[in-house]
C-alpha positions in Angstrom: -12.3 5.6 -32.3 -10.4 7.0 -29.4 -10.5 5.5 -25.8 -13.3 7.1 -23.8 -12.9 9.5 -21.0 -13.7 8.1 -17.5 -15.8 9.9 -14.8 -15.6 8.8 -11.3 -18.6 9.8 -9.3 -18.7 10.4 -5.7 -21.1 11.5 -3.0 -24.1 13.0 -4.9 -23.2 11.4 -8.2 -23.1 7.7 -7.4 -25.2 7.2 -10.2 -25.4 9.2 -13.5 -29.1 10.2 -14.5 -29.2 10.1 -18.3 -26.3 7.6 -18.9 -27.3 4.9 -21.4 -25.4 1.9 -20.4 -24.0 -0.3 -23.1 -22.1 -2.8 -20.8 -21.0 -3.4 -17.2 -17.4 -4.5 -16.9 -16.3 -6.1 -13.6 -12.5 -6.2 -14.0 -10.2 -8.0 -11.7 -7.1 -6.4 -11.0 -4.0 -7.4 -9.1 -5.2 -5.4 -6.1 -8.7 -6.9 -6.3 -12.1 -5.7 -7.6 -13.0 -2.0 -8.1 -15.8 -0.3 -6.0 -18.4 -1.3 -8.6 -18.4 -2.5 -12.2 -17.3 0.0 -14.7 -20.3 1.2 -16.7 -19.5 1.6 -20.3 -22.1 3.9 -21.9 -23.1 7.2 -23.7 -24.3 10.7 -22.5 -26.0 12.4 -25.5 -24.6 9.7 -27.9 -21.1 10.4 -26.8 -19.0 7.6 -25.1 -18.0 7.7 -21.3 -16.9 5.2 -18.8 -18.5 5.7 -15.3 -17.3 4.4 -12.0 -19.1 4.8 -8.8 -16.4 5.5 -6.3 -18.4 4.6 -3.3 -19.7 1.3 -4.6 -23.2 0.3 -5.5 -25.6 1.7 -3.0 -23.0 4.3 -1.9 -21.7 1.8 0.7 -18.0 2.2 1.0 -16.6 4.9 3.3 -13.7 7.1 1.9 -11.1 5.3 3.9 -12.2 1.8 2.9 -12.3 2.4 -0.8 -9.9 0.2 -3.0 -8.4 3.0 -4.8 -5.6 1.0 -6.3 -8.3 -1.3 -7.8 -10.3 1.5 -9.1 -7.5 3.3 -11.0 -6.1 -0.1 -12.2 -9.4 -1.2 -13.6 -9.7 2.2 -15.5 -6.0 1.9 -16.9 -6.7 -1.7 -17.8 -9.8 -0.8 -19.8 -8.0 1.8 -21.7 -9.5 5.1 -20.8 -7.6 8.2 -21.8 -8.3 10.3 -18.9 -10.3 10.5 -15.7 -12.4 13.4 -14.3 -13.1 12.9 -10.5 -16.0 14.4 -9.2 -15.8 15.3 -5.4 -18.3 16.7 -3.0 -16.2 18.9 -0.6 -16.6 21.4 2.1 -15.8 25.1 1.4 -13.2 26.7 3.4 -12.4 29.8 1.3 -15.2 32.4 1.3 -15.2 32.4 -2.5 -16.4 28.8 -2.4 -19.9 28.7 -0.9 -22.2 25.6 -0.9 -23.7 24.8 -4.3 -20.5 26.4 -6.2 -18.0 24.5 -8.4 -14.4 24.6 -8.4 -11.4 23.1 -10.3 -8.7 22.5 -7.7 -5.2 23.2 -8.7 -3.2 21.5 -6.1 -3.7 19.5 -3.0 -2.6 18.6 0.5 -2.9 15.1 1.9 -4.1 14.6 5.4 -5.0 10.9 5.0 -3.2 8.0 6.7 -3.1 4.3 6.5 -4.5 4.0 2.9 -2.8 2.0 0.3 -1.2 4.9 -1.4 1.0 3.5 -4.2 1.5 0.6 -6.5 5.1 0.6 -5.7 4.8 -1.4 -2.7 7.4 -4.1 -3.5 4.8 -6.8 -3.6 5.2 -7.7 -7.2 9.0 -7.3 -7.6 8.8 -4.0 -9.6 11.3 -1.3 -9.1 10.5 1.7 -6.9 9.0 4.5 -9.0 9.2 7.8 -7.6 6.4 9.8 -9.6 6.8 13.4 -10.3 3.8 15.1 -8.5 4.6 18.8 -8.4 1.2 19.5 -10.2 -1.2 16.8 -9.3 -3.8 17.5 -11.7 -3.3 17.2 -15.6 -3.1 20.7 -17.2 -4.6 19.7 -20.4 -7.7 18.1 -18.9 -8.1 21.1 -16.7 -8.1 23.4 -19.5 -10.8 21.3 -21.4 -12.9 21.5 -18.2 -12.6 25.3 -18.2 -13.5 25.5 -21.8 -16.7 23.3 -21.1 -17.6 25.3 -18.2 -17.4 28.6 -20.3 -19.2 27.0 -23.3 -21.9 25.5 -21.3 -22.6 28.5 -19.0 -21.4 26.8 -15.8 -19.5 29.1 -13.5 -16.5 28.0 -11.8 -16.0 29.8 -8.5 -12.2 29.5 -8.7 -9.3 26.9 -8.4 -7.3 26.7 -5.3 -6.0 23.9 -3.0 -8.0 20.8 -2.0 -7.2 19.2 1.5 -7.9 15.6 1.7 -8.9 14.3 5.1 -9.4 10.7 6.4 -13.1 10.7 7.1 -15.8 9.4 7.1 -16.3 11.9 10.0 -16.5 15.6 9.2 -13.6 17.9 10.5 -13.6 19.8 13.8 -13.5 23.7 13.7 -9.8 23.7 14.8 -8.8 21.2 12.0 -10.5 23.6 9.5 -8.7 26.5 11.0 -5.4 24.5 10.6 -6.2 23.7 7.1 -6.9 27.4 6.3 -3.6 28.2 7.6 -2.0 25.6 5.6 -3.6 27.1 2.4 -6.5 24.9 1.8 -9.6 26.5 0.2 -11.6 23.5 0.3 -11.7 20.0 2.2 -12.8 16.5 0.8 -12.1 13.0 1.7 -11.3 11.0 -1.6 -8.9 12.9 -3.5 -6.0 10.9 -2.4 -4.5 8.5 -3.1 -6.7 8.7 -6.2 -4.7 11.4 -7.9 -1.3 10.0 -7.2 -2.4 6.5 -8.3 -3.6 8.0 -11.5 -0.2 9.7 -12.1 1.4 6.2 -11.4 -0.6 4.6 -14.1 0.0 7.5 -16.6 -3.7 8.5 -16.7 -4.5 12.2 -17.2 -6.6 13.2 -14.0 -8.4 16.3 -13.0 -10.9 17.0 -10.1 -14.2 19.0 -10.4 -15.2 19.8 -6.8 -18.7 20.8 -5.7 -19.0 22.6 -2.3 -21.9 21.0 -0.4 -21.4 22.6 3.0 -19.2 25.2 4.7 -16.2 23.7 6.6 -16.8 23.5 10.3 -16.6 26.9 12.0 -16.3 28.9 8.7 -20.0 30.4 8.5 -22.2 29.9 11.5 -24.1 26.8 12.7 -27.2 25.1 11.1 -28.5 21.9 9.9 -25.5 20.7 7.9 -27.4 17.6 6.6 -30.0 19.6 5.2 -27.3 22.1 3.8 -25.5 19.3 2.1 -28.8 17.8 0.5 -29.6 21.0 -1.0 -26.3 21.9 -2.2 -25.6 18.5 -3.7 -28.8 18.8 -5.9 -27.9 22.2 -7.2 -24.2 21.6 -7.7 -24.4 18.0 -9.3 -26.9 19.4 -11.9 -24.2 21.9 -13.0 -21.6 19.0 -13.0 -23.7 17.0 -15.2 -24.3 19.9 -17.7 -20.6 20.6 -17.8 -19.7 17.1 -18.4 -22.3 16.7 -21.1 -20.4 19.6 -22.8 -16.8 18.0 -22.2 -17.9 14.8 -23.8 -19.5 16.4 -26.7 -16.3 18.6 -27.4 -13.8 15.7 -26.9 -12.4 14.1 -30.2 
């Protein structure tokens, strides 16, 4: 049997309803423990490995996540690819709350995060990974195919801007990001994507718009908007992932 696909769940998907857990794996890595034990299990009889990015109880803010340990643990377990679920804010008008998108590129606005395994600590040679296209083309195509097959609409692709968090952005910051070419904004896409590239793991992001970015569309109760959009969007995510797992070799 081929190695399973891994899914990293974020805000709104810190747990996976319907996941039949076979075993929990708390893997030690040279960079410490991952956010939570890896859950080896099945969805609809199909194998998958699930990792809660924010830890058990959703306790870890974006800037405090041990991204290096998370990706290293998945690589150590032997997964064959990673689908990262991200709750994001919509900047482009085509990406309203509740919609799903498949980012094609990213801009990293984070700072101070341990963003590479090539830090000189283990005596390894410096490795400049190629990162022109941060997301794996074949895995993204599989997600497109499963979206079409399962009847889940993808609003578009676009560019994900990754901010430091945990605070939300100002209206001026969102305007700057829009000028930079960002279509959506999240807090966890980096260094996760780059670390996966360093470890040779095919990686793709499935983004769920849970609110409008600051100043994009009026003002209202943002927390109520997020809660409603997460419920709608994550149900579609689970539907798409179920098809993806079913269609994988």
